[in-house]
All heavy atoms as an XYZ file, in Angstrom:
656
protein
N     126.704    106.158   -129.267
C     127.146    104.746   -129.198
C     128.555    104.665   -128.588
O     129.287    105.466   -129.006
C     127.013    104.097   -130.581
C     126.986    102.747   -130.569
S     126.440    102.190   -132.174
C     127.196    100.666   -132.222
N     128.751    103.795   -127.643
C     129.960    103.633   -127.116
C     130.865    102.637   -127.834
O     130.315    101.688   -128.521
C     129.866    103.163   -125.656
O     129.313    101.899   -125.616
C     129.036    104.094   -124.779
N     132.222    102.694   -127.702
C     133.021    101.837   -128.508
C     132.981    100.508   -127.603
O     132.808    100.356   -126.412
C     134.400    102.315   -128.441
O     134.981    102.440   -127.210
N     133.149     99.358   -128.259
C     133.117     98.026   -127.568
C     134.315     97.973   -126.666
O     135.356     98.436   -126.794
C     133.245     96.965   -128.752
C     133.798     97.770   -129.990
C     133.369     99.223   -129.728
N     134.009     97.057   -125.642
C     134.989     96.886   -124.581
C     136.162     96.038   -125.254
O     135.904     95.292   -126.243
C     134.421     96.162   -123.442
N     137.373     96.100   -124.729
C     138.507     95.432   -125.367
C     138.263     93.836   -125.231
O     138.789     93.073   -126.262
C     139.744     95.748   -124.455
C     139.264     96.846   -123.694
C     137.831     96.990   -123.634
N     137.470     93.323   -124.352
C     137.326     91.926   -124.357
C     136.010     91.470   -124.877
O     135.399     90.496   -124.495
C     137.514     91.509   -122.845
C     136.456     92.082   -121.939
O     135.847     93.105   -122.264
O     136.175     91.456   -120.764
N     135.349     92.332   -125.778
C     134.000     92.094   -126.204
C     133.936     91.100   -127.316
O     132.898     90.519   -127.832
C     133.467     93.351   -126.762
N     135.001     90.602   -127.915
C     135.105     89.630   -128.921
C     135.490     90.232   -130.301
O     136.083     91.400   -130.419
N     135.074     89.654   -131.368
C     135.326     90.177   -132.709
C     134.330     91.070   -133.192
O     133.059     90.851   -133.016
C     135.334     88.862   -133.690
C     136.504     87.959   -133.226
C     135.664     89.378   -135.152
C     136.639     86.772   -134.030
N     134.706     92.168   -133.818
C     133.690     93.167   -134.405
C     133.892     93.051   -135.926
O     134.968     93.137   -136.516
C     133.997     94.539   -133.903
C     133.050     95.550   -134.541
C     133.968     94.686   -132.343
N     132.737     92.889   -136.545
C     132.686     92.787   -138.070
C     131.961     94.024   -138.433
O     130.735     94.360   -138.105
C     132.044     91.515   -138.576
C     132.902     90.326   -138.040
C     131.945     91.569   -140.030
C     132.089     88.993   -138.370
N     132.534     94.797   -139.490
C     131.982     96.030   -139.920
C     131.103     95.586   -141.092
O     131.106     94.572   -141.686
C     132.968     96.977   -140.374
O     133.766     96.517   -141.500
C     133.980     97.411   -139.221
N     130.199     96.546   -141.454
C     129.241     96.305   -142.499
C     129.929     96.193   -143.794
O     129.616     95.397   -144.751
C     128.225     97.457   -142.590
N     131.059     96.903   -144.093
C     131.823     96.791   -145.254
C     132.429     95.421   -145.338
O     132.698     94.896   -146.421
C     132.888     97.956   -145.434
O     133.759     97.790   -144.297
N     132.996     94.990   -144.253
C     133.582     93.564   -144.334
C     132.546     92.558   -144.632
O     132.730     91.535   -145.324
C     134.217     93.223   -142.880
C     135.555     93.996   -142.656
C     135.890     93.784   -141.245
O     135.124     93.650   -140.219
N     137.297     93.937   -140.922
N     131.388     92.658   -144.088
C     130.265     91.780   -144.349
C     129.881     91.910   -145.817
O     129.674     90.773   -146.463
C     129.050     92.061   -143.448
C     127.951     91.157   -143.680
S     128.235     89.474   -143.145
C     128.223     89.699   -141.372
N     129.806     92.962   -146.344
C     129.475     93.315   -147.788
C     130.438     92.499   -148.587
O     130.167     91.809   -149.600
C     129.436     94.680   -148.105
C     129.182     94.931   -149.611
C     127.977     94.753   -150.192
C     130.298     95.421   -150.455
C     127.794     94.976   -151.559
C     130.083     95.637   -151.732
C     128.777     95.373   -152.357
O     128.707     95.589   -153.550
N     131.784     92.747   -148.401
C     132.853     92.079   -149.123
C     132.678     90.578   -149.041
O     132.968     89.818   -150.053
C     134.232     92.536   -148.700
C     134.588     93.995   -149.045
C     134.531     94.170   -150.523
O     134.871     93.333   -151.435
O     133.988     95.228   -151.045
N     132.503     90.051   -147.933
C     132.383     88.500   -147.813
C     131.192     87.992   -148.568
O     131.211     87.019   -149.214
C     132.221     88.209   -146.298
C     132.140     86.704   -145.991
C     133.401     85.987   -146.383
O     134.538     86.682   -146.375
O     133.276     84.840   -146.472
N     130.023     88.722   -148.403
C     128.865     88.257   -149.175
C     129.148     88.366   -150.735
O     128.776     87.408   -151.390
C     127.606     89.098   -148.795
C     126.482     88.865   -149.818
C     127.164     88.784   -147.469
N     129.709     89.417   -151.184
C     130.156     89.524   -152.524
C     131.130     88.412   -153.040
O     131.005     87.821   -154.119
C     130.809     90.854   -152.746
C     130.806     91.208   -154.235
C     131.254     92.593   -154.321
N     131.806     92.638   -155.742
C     131.504     93.772   -156.449
N     130.677     94.695   -156.027
N     131.832     93.798   -157.743
N     132.013     88.109   -152.171
C     133.017     87.040   -152.515
C     132.347     85.614   -152.535
O     132.488     84.842   -153.483
C     134.169     86.879   -151.402
C     135.165     85.970   -151.753
C     136.238     85.829   -150.592
N     135.735     85.278   -149.409
C     135.599     83.993   -149.070
N     135.745     83.143   -149.988
N     135.013     83.574   -148.016
N     131.375     85.452   -151.699
C     130.583     84.121   -151.721
C     129.819     84.095   -152.950
O     129.644     83.043   -153.619
C     129.709     84.019   -150.386
C     128.802     82.880   -150.588
C     130.635     83.728   -149.185
N     129.129     85.271   -153.272
C     128.351     85.309   -154.554
C     129.138     85.163   -155.772
O     128.687     84.360   -156.645
N     130.284     85.548   -155.844
C     131.245     85.410   -157.010
C     131.569     83.836   -157.036
O     131.690     83.304   -158.172
C     132.574     86.179   -156.890
C     132.275     87.640   -157.165
O     131.194     88.042   -157.676
O     133.040     88.488   -156.820
N     131.825     83.325   -155.901
C     132.093     81.869   -155.882
C     131.022     81.018   -156.405
O     131.215     79.923   -157.240
N     129.737     81.458   -156.014
C     128.495     80.662   -156.578
C     128.317     80.813   -158.029
O     128.022     79.856   -158.671
C     127.376     81.184   -155.801
C     127.281     80.704   -154.345
C     125.989     81.310   -153.617
C     127.075     79.210   -154.222
N     128.727     81.976   -158.501
C     128.592     82.142   -160.025
C     129.671     81.161   -160.713
O     129.258     80.547   -161.640
C     128.883     83.568   -160.381
C     127.697     84.505   -159.854
C     129.133     83.762   -161.972
C     127.890     86.068   -160.036
N     130.723     81.085   -160.209
C     131.725     80.244   -160.757
C     131.291     78.796   -160.650
O     131.509     78.011   -161.599
C     133.112     80.417   -160.163
C     133.937     81.700   -160.443
C     135.397     81.741   -160.116
N     135.530     81.473   -158.634
C     135.514     82.321   -157.648
N     135.230     83.612   -157.950
N     135.709     81.848   -156.463
N     130.780     78.392   -159.502
C     130.299     77.051   -159.315
C     129.229     76.736   -160.245
O     129.214     75.601   -160.771
C     129.912     76.941   -157.836
C     129.397     75.477   -157.463
C     130.527     74.528   -157.584
C     129.011     75.512   -156.003
N     128.277     77.649   -160.462
C     127.182     77.420   -161.415
C     127.735     77.212   -162.840
O     127.154     76.305   -163.478
C     126.193     78.664   -161.426
C     124.965     78.326   -162.230
C     123.965     79.572   -162.203
O     124.321     80.570   -161.337
O     122.952     79.622   -162.848
N     128.685     78.077   -163.198
C     129.240     77.854   -164.701
C     129.957     76.369   -164.760
O     129.751     75.770   -165.733
C     130.195     78.895   -164.818
N     130.499     76.008   -163.576
C     131.149     74.623   -163.728
C     130.180     73.525   -163.781
O     130.279     72.551   -164.505
C     132.056     74.438   -162.508
C     133.342     75.172   -162.536
C     134.279     75.009   -161.394
C     135.437     75.955   -161.430
N     136.373     75.730   -160.285
N     128.960     73.764   -163.104
C     127.962     72.729   -163.161
C     127.358     72.623   -164.382
O     127.000     71.545   -164.910
C     126.923     73.039   -162.028
C     127.384     72.656   -160.617
C     126.277     73.197   -159.546
C     127.523     71.205   -160.378
N     127.117     73.771   -165.008
C     126.694     73.787   -166.460
C     127.417     73.166   -167.463
O     127.047     72.376   -168.321
C     126.360     75.237   -166.968
C     125.185     75.995   -166.180
O     124.281     75.272   -165.610
O     125.131     77.178   -166.265
N     128.832     73.269   -167.257
C     129.765     72.562   -168.104
C     129.690     71.000   -167.940
O     129.855     70.244   -168.796
C     131.204     73.081   -167.827
N     129.620     70.712   -166.590
C     129.517     69.260   -166.336
C     128.240     68.688   -166.805
O     128.246     67.546   -167.424
C     129.448     69.027   -164.780
C     130.859     69.063   -164.108
C     130.625     68.970   -162.634
C     131.758     67.961   -164.587
N     127.112     69.467   -166.940
C     125.806     68.921   -167.489
C     126.051     68.735   -169.033
O     125.584     67.727   -169.491
N     126.664     69.569   -169.674
C     126.913     69.509   -171.032
C     127.897     68.311   -171.333
O     127.681     67.570   -172.334
C     127.556     70.751   -171.692
N     128.923     68.140   -170.574
C     129.771     66.977   -170.696
C     128.978     65.742   -170.421
O     129.182     64.744   -171.185
C     130.967     67.110   -169.752
N     128.087     65.605   -169.531
C     127.296     64.466   -169.183
C     126.444     64.117   -170.485
O     126.389     62.938   -170.762
C     126.437     64.659   -168.014
C     125.768     63.398   -167.436
O     126.437     62.378   -167.609
O     124.624     63.519   -167.148
N     125.770     65.087   -171.140
C     125.004     64.813   -172.300
C     125.902     64.232   -173.409
O     125.504     63.449   -174.160
C     124.199     65.962   -172.631
C     122.951     66.429   -171.727
C     122.235     67.568   -172.324
N     122.981     68.767   -172.344
C     123.091     69.615   -171.460
N     122.654     69.336   -170.113
N     123.832     70.766   -171.495
N     127.125     64.802   -173.486
C     127.981     64.316   -174.550
C     128.418     62.869   -174.250
O     128.503     62.042   -175.083
C     129.291     65.157   -174.592
C     130.132     64.731   -175.682
O     129.665     64.460   -176.812
O     131.367     64.701   -175.406
N     128.652     62.597   -173.005
C     128.936     61.195   -172.619
C     127.813     60.181   -172.983
O     128.049     59.070   -173.456
C     129.409     61.055   -171.182
C     129.468     59.652   -170.705
C     130.738     61.880   -170.972
N     126.618     60.547   -172.570
C     125.474     59.836   -172.853
C     125.352     59.519   -174.384
O     125.032     58.402   -174.730
C     124.198     60.475   -172.303
C     123.955     60.440   -170.845
O     124.799     59.677   -170.227
O     123.237     61.245   -170.351
N     125.558     60.530   -175.260
C     125.505     60.219   -176.610
C     126.507     59.240   -177.108
O     126.269     58.424   -178.065
C     125.430     61.511   -177.321
O     126.638     62.230   -177.333
N     127.790     59.490   -176.533
C     128.840     58.596   -177.005
C     128.622     57.144   -176.506
O     128.922     56.217   -177.217
C     130.160     59.132   -176.529
C     130.662     60.320   -177.293
C     132.044     60.711   -176.984
N     132.131     61.058   -175.566
C     133.309     61.187   -174.821
N     134.513     60.980   -175.588
N     133.424     61.508   -173.704
N     127.950     57.002   -175.413
C     127.730     55.735   -174.785
C     126.705     55.007   -175.620
O     126.908     53.794   -176.038
C     127.199     55.840   -173.312
C     126.919     54.527   -172.624
C     128.162     53.632   -172.472
C     126.184     54.719   -171.379
N     125.626     55.646   -176.149
C     124.659     55.018   -176.950
C     125.305     54.653   -178.360
O     125.116     53.606   -178.829
C     123.629     56.113   -177.198
C     122.572     55.561   -178.425
C     122.710     56.319   -175.882
N     126.281     55.501   -178.794
C     126.924     55.173   -180.090
C     127.743     53.991   -179.912
O     127.812     52.966   -180.623
C     127.869     56.367   -180.503
C     128.623     56.088   -181.760
O     127.999     55.565   -182.698
O     129.827     56.232   -181.794
N     128.503     53.909   -178.751
C     129.411     52.664   -178.510
C     128.515     51.512   -178.343
O     128.952     50.431   -178.901
C     130.306     52.971   -177.269
C     131.456     53.841   -177.479
N     131.941     54.146   -178.787
C     132.148     54.634   -176.617
C     132.838     55.080   -178.599
N     133.064     55.373   -177.295
N     127.503     51.645   -177.704
C     126.693     50.394   -177.364
C     126.030     49.891   -178.771
O     126.037     48.668   -179.053
C     125.474     50.800   -176.540
C     124.453     49.679   -176.146
C     125.161     48.655   -175.240
O     126.140     49.056   -174.455
O     124.778     47.545   -175.239
N     125.682     50.801   -179.605
C     125.157     50.189   -180.988
C     126.292     49.631   -181.729
O     125.960     48.722   -182.462
C     124.416     51.381   -181.658
O     125.390     52.335   -182.029
N     127.418     50.191   -181.665
C     128.571     49.651   -182.507
C     128.928     48.183   -181.992
O     129.123     47.371   -182.629
C     129.770     50.548   -182.541
C     129.486     51.844   -183.207
C     130.557     52.842   -183.140
N     131.922     52.355   -183.370
C     133.004     52.986   -182.979
N     133.020     54.123   -182.349
N     134.092     52.438   -183.320
N     128.939     48.160   -180.672
C     129.253     46.782   -180.041
C     128.153     45.723   -180.495
O     128.497     44.558   -180.741
C     129.444     46.971   -178.464
C     130.794     47.648   -178.117
C     129.428     45.597   -177.867
C     130.729     48.028   -176.761
N     126.921     46.178   -180.377
C     125.808     45.222   -180.876
C     126.036     44.806   -182.281
O     125.819     43.616   -182.549
C     124.599     45.890   -180.590
C     124.128     46.122   -179.234
C     123.881     45.015   -178.401
N     123.608     45.419   -177.037
C     123.686     44.621   -176.060
N     124.167     43.429   -176.167
N     123.493     44.982   -174.736
N     126.366     45.689   -183.057
C     126.619     45.327   -184.535
C     127.815     44.407   -184.750
O     127.691     43.337   -185.474
C     126.835     46.611   -185.384
C     125.494     47.365   -185.716
C     125.819     48.292   -186.893
N     126.987     49.207   -186.650
C     126.871     50.374   -186.195
N     125.710     50.884   -185.954
N     128.040     51.112   -186.142
N     128.876     44.572   -183.918
C     130.017     43.754   -183.952
C     129.613     42.403   -183.378
O     130.104     41.285   -184.038
C     131.214     44.263   -183.103
C     131.876     45.498   -183.775
C     132.857     46.081   -182.827
C     132.569     44.991   -185.089
N     128.847     42.243   -182.277
C     128.558     41.056   -181.827
C     127.505     40.313   -182.745
O     127.557     38.985   -182.840
C     127.880     41.153   -180.427
C     128.750     41.541   -179.317
C     127.967     41.953   -178.089
O     126.809     42.132   -178.144
O     128.695     42.056   -176.991
N     126.710     40.944   -183.347
C     125.832     40.254   -184.352
C     126.538     39.651   -185.571
O     126.136     38.657   -186.118
C     124.651     41.293   -184.868
N     127.568     40.376   -185.978
C     128.411     39.812   -187.124
C     129.359     38.703   -186.743
O     129.679     38.068   -187.627
N     129.618     38.540   -185.475
C     130.724     37.555   -185.171
C     129.953     36.210   -184.703
O     130.819     35.288   -184.596
C     131.540     38.094   -184.053
C     132.437     39.263   -184.572
C     133.369     39.685   -183.463
N     134.299     38.460   -183.313
C     135.604     38.652   -183.333
N     136.214     39.804   -183.457
N     136.357     37.598   -183.136
N     128.798     36.127   -184.449
C     128.363     34.948   -183.957
C     128.404     33.738   -184.844
O     128.590     32.507   -184.421
C     126.873     35.053   -183.477
C     125.834     35.173   -184.590
C     125.387     36.274   -185.282
C     125.247     34.004   -185.301
N     124.517     35.948   -186.204
C     124.335     34.561   -186.353
C     125.362     32.623   -185.221
C     123.689     33.720   -187.156
C     124.556     31.851   -186.054
C     123.798     32.474   -187.062
N     128.380     33.842   -186.230
C     128.497     32.710   -187.115
C     129.965     32.091   -186.987
O     130.087     30.823   -187.186
C     128.383     33.286   -188.533
C     127.618     34.564   -188.304
C     128.054     35.016   -186.988
N     131.096     32.774   -186.671
C     132.410     32.249   -186.674
C     132.428     31.152   -185.650
O     133.050     30.008   -186.051
C     133.431     33.307   -186.469
C     133.479     34.443   -187.413
C     134.416     35.526   -186.890
C     133.921     33.982   -188.738
N     132.124     31.122   -184.425
C     132.205     29.962   -183.604
C     131.263     28.809   -184.021
O     131.680     27.684   -183.982
C     131.786     30.438   -182.162
C     131.949     31.971   -182.132
C     131.721     32.278   -183.671
N     130.170     29.220   -184.558
C     129.180     28.119   -184.916
C     129.823     27.336   -186.126
O     129.571     26.191   -186.261
C     127.863     28.772   -185.404
O     127.382     29.496   -184.294
C     126.805     27.797   -185.783
N     130.504     28.112   -186.994
C     131.033     27.432   -188.217
C     132.231     26.556   -187.751
O     132.472     25.390   -188.222
C     131.577     28.496   -189.162
C     130.431     29.180   -189.949
C     132.431     27.787   -190.330
C     130.807     30.400   -190.739
N     132.951     27.028   -186.680
C     134.090     26.211   -186.249
C     133.550     24.950   -185.535
O     134.104     23.859   -185.788
N     132.492     25.012   -184.792
C     131.793     23.777   -184.204
C     131.297     22.874   -185.277
O     131.604     21.549   -185.184
C     130.750     24.310   -183.215
C     129.853     23.010   -182.683
C     131.341     24.796   -182.022
N     130.678     23.406   -186.224
C     130.084     22.422   -187.284
C     131.152     21.862   -188.161
O     131.125     20.703   -188.483
C     129.212     23.299   -188.218
C     127.851     23.765   -187.667
C     127.132     24.675   -188.738
C     126.997     22.570   -187.257
N     132.331     22.618   -188.445
C     133.403     21.984   -189.022
C     134.167     20.950   -188.237
O     134.380     19.898   -188.810
N     134.275     21.150   -186.871
C     134.809     19.997   -185.991
C     133.904     18.909   -186.018
O     134.381     17.641   -186.163
N     132.597     19.011   -185.944
C     131.657     17.908   -185.946
C     131.690     17.153   -187.276
O     131.717     15.874   -187.334
C     130.154     18.446   -185.741
N     131.776     17.843   -188.370
C     131.802     17.116   -189.809
C     133.245     16.457   -189.918
O     133.345     15.327   -190.318
C     131.651     18.181   -190.867
C     132.084     17.517   -192.213
C     130.332     18.691   -190.933
N     134.336     17.080   -189.372
C     135.600     16.409   -189.338
C     135.677     15.156   -188.536
O     136.165     14.056   -188.955
N     134.967     15.305   -187.358
C     134.931     14.030   -186.383
C     133.972     12.905   -187.158
O     134.450     11.688   -186.942
C     134.138     14.509   -185.032
O     135.128     15.356   -184.500
N     132.982     13.295   -187.654
C     132.048     12.312   -188.380
C     132.818     11.637   -189.427
O     132.697     10.524   -189.602
C     130.770     12.973   -188.851
N     133.476     12.436   -190.247
C     134.288     11.903   -191.395
C     135.419     10.949   -190.756
O     135.640      9.866   -191.379
C     135.007     13.046   -192.223
N     136.067     11.247   -189.750
C     137.064     10.340   -189.114
C     136.379      9.131   -188.685
O     136.967      8.007   -188.809
C     137.788     11.085   -188.021
N     135.340      9.183   -187.957
C     134.634      8.052   -187.472
C     134.218      7.199   -188.681
O     134.353      5.988   -188.591
C     133.496      8.252   -186.504
C     132.551      7.214   -186.246
C     133.956      9.038   -185.294
N     133.608      7.788   -189.645
C     133.247      7.010   -190.893
C     134.458      6.291   -191.495
O     134.367      5.110   -191.914
C     132.521      7.988   -191.904
C     132.129      7.324   -193.058
C     131.080      6.405   -193.201
C     132.884      7.593   -194.320
C     130.725      5.840   -194.281
C     132.519      6.947   -195.503
C     131.460      6.045   -195.580
O     131.124      5.359   -196.760
N     135.619      6.985   -191.602
C     136.762      6.494   -192.127
C     137.235      5.231   -191.274
O     137.836      4.246   -191.887
C     137.822      7.464   -192.274
N     137.126      5.328   -190.051
C     137.653      4.203   -189.140
C     136.704      2.977   -189.258
O     137.050      1.879   -189.197
C     137.697      4.700   -187.653
C     138.900      5.636   -187.345
C     138.742      6.038   -185.858
C     140.204      4.909   -187.601
N     135.436      3.371   -189.451
C     134.442      2.135   -189.547
C     134.339      1.453   -190.913
O     133.781      0.494   -190.956
C     132.960      2.778   -189.222
C     132.892      3.486   -187.913
S     132.856      2.250   -186.542
C     131.186      2.257   -186.111
N     134.851      2.083   -191.728
C     134.902      1.438   -193.095
C     135.939      0.483   -193.268
O     136.994      0.506   -192.853
C     135.296      2.604   -194.170
C     134.461      2.738   -195.334
C     134.735      3.840   -196.144
N     135.066      3.472   -197.474
C     135.704      4.024   -198.283
N     136.101      5.222   -198.029
N     135.924      3.605   -199.571
N     135.494     -0.675   -193.727
C     136.500     -1.821   -193.928
C     137.508     -1.716   -194.890
O     137.822     -1.190   -195.846
C     135.625     -3.045   -194.224
C     134.194     -2.598   -194.599
C     134.156     -1.139   -194.180
C-alpha cells in the first residue's frame, strides 16, 4: 500500500475512529441518564399538580358562601332601609 499523496485530504486512522465512536457512546449514556432523571421529575410534577388542583378545588368549594352571604346581607339591609323609609 502506498502512502497518501500530500494533497489527498484528511486521513483518519482506525484508532481515531474508535476513540470518536467511544466518545459519542459515552455522551449518549450521559444523555440517557439525564432523560431518565427528567422523566422521574415529570412524574413528580404531575403528582404535585394533581395535589394542588385538589387543594384549590377544596378552597374554592369552601369560599363560595362568603360572597353569597354578603349579597344576601346587602339585600336584607336595602329592604330594611326601604321599609324604614316607607313607614309613616
